[in-house]
C-alpha positions in Angstrom: -7.9 19.9 14.1 -9.9 17.9 11.9 -8.2 20.0 9.4 -4.2 19.7 10.7 -5.7 16.5 11.2 -6.4 16.1 7.8 -3.7 17.7 5.4 -1.1 15.7 8.2 -2.9 12.4 7.1 -2.2 13.3 3.4 1.2 14.6 3.9 1.5 11.3 5.8 -0.6 9.6 2.2 1.8 11.4 -0.3 5.1 10.5 1.2 4.8 6.7 1.9 3.9 3.7 0.1 0.6 1.8 0.0 2.0 -1.1 1.5 3.8 1.0 4.0 0.5 3.0 4.6 -1.5 -0.8 4.7 1.1 -2.2 7.4 0.8 0.9 9.7 -3.2 1.5 9.5 -3.6 -3.0 10.1 -0.7 -2.2 12.8 -3.3 0.6 14.0 -6.7 -1.0 14.4 -4.8 -4.3 16.0 -2.8 -2.8 18.4 -5.0 1.1 19.1 -1.0 2.2 17.8 0.7 3.4 14.8 4.6 2.9 15.0 6.2 6.1 14.4 9.4 3.6 12.9 7.8 1.9 11.0 5.2 4.3 9.7 8.1 6.3 8.1 6.9 9.5 10.4 8.0 11.5 13.4 6.9 10.8 16.8 5.5 14.3 17.5 3.2 13.2 13.9 2.0 10.1 15.3 -0.8 11.3 17.5 -1.8 13.2 14.4 -2.0 10.8 12.2 -3.6 8.2 14.2 -6.4 11.1 15.1 -6.7 11.9 12.0 -7.2 7.8 10.9 -9.6 7.5 13.2 -11.8 10.5 12.1 -11.7 9.1 8.8 -12.6 5.5 9.8 -15.3 7.1 11.6 -16.4 9.2 9.1 -16.1 6.8 6.3 -17.0 2.9 7.2 -18.3 3.5 11.1 -21.0 6.2 10.3 -23.0 4.9 8.1 -24.1 2.4 9.4 -24.2 3.2 12.5 -21.6 3.3 14.7 -19.2 5.1 16.4 -14.8 5.1 17.5 -16.9 5.0 21.1 -18.4 1.7 20.8 -21.7 3.1 22.5 -23.5 1.5 19.4 -27.1 2.5 20.8 -25.8 6.1 20.9 -24.5 5.9 17.4 -27.5 4.5 16.0 -29.6 7.0 17.9 -27.5 9.7 16.3 -27.4 7.7 13.0 -31.5 7.6 13.3 -31.7 11.8 14.4 -29.4 12.1 11.0 -31.4 10.1 9.2 -34.4 12.2 10.3 -33.1 15.4 9.8 -31.9 14.1 5.8 -35.4 13.1 5.3 -37.5 15.7 6.6 -34.5 18.4 4.1 -35.7 16.3 1.0 -31.9 14.8 1.3 
């Protein structure tokens, strides 16, 4: 699923201007939804693009600082600490 979502997001990134993408993501962050017409995508693709955007936000922004999209900071911190331990035991 993640690969399919990443492909959908890549297509959207290629087909829309930077301004449209930034406005759509800002709206998504504020409202939790992407307006398909404003984003220039089909209604059916909205959920795929939203899921892909959420995955990228979680992987690239939240996870490095111990947070997750589900809002459970405590669990995220524990997960980050466990990951750090695993990485240090592997010499990363």
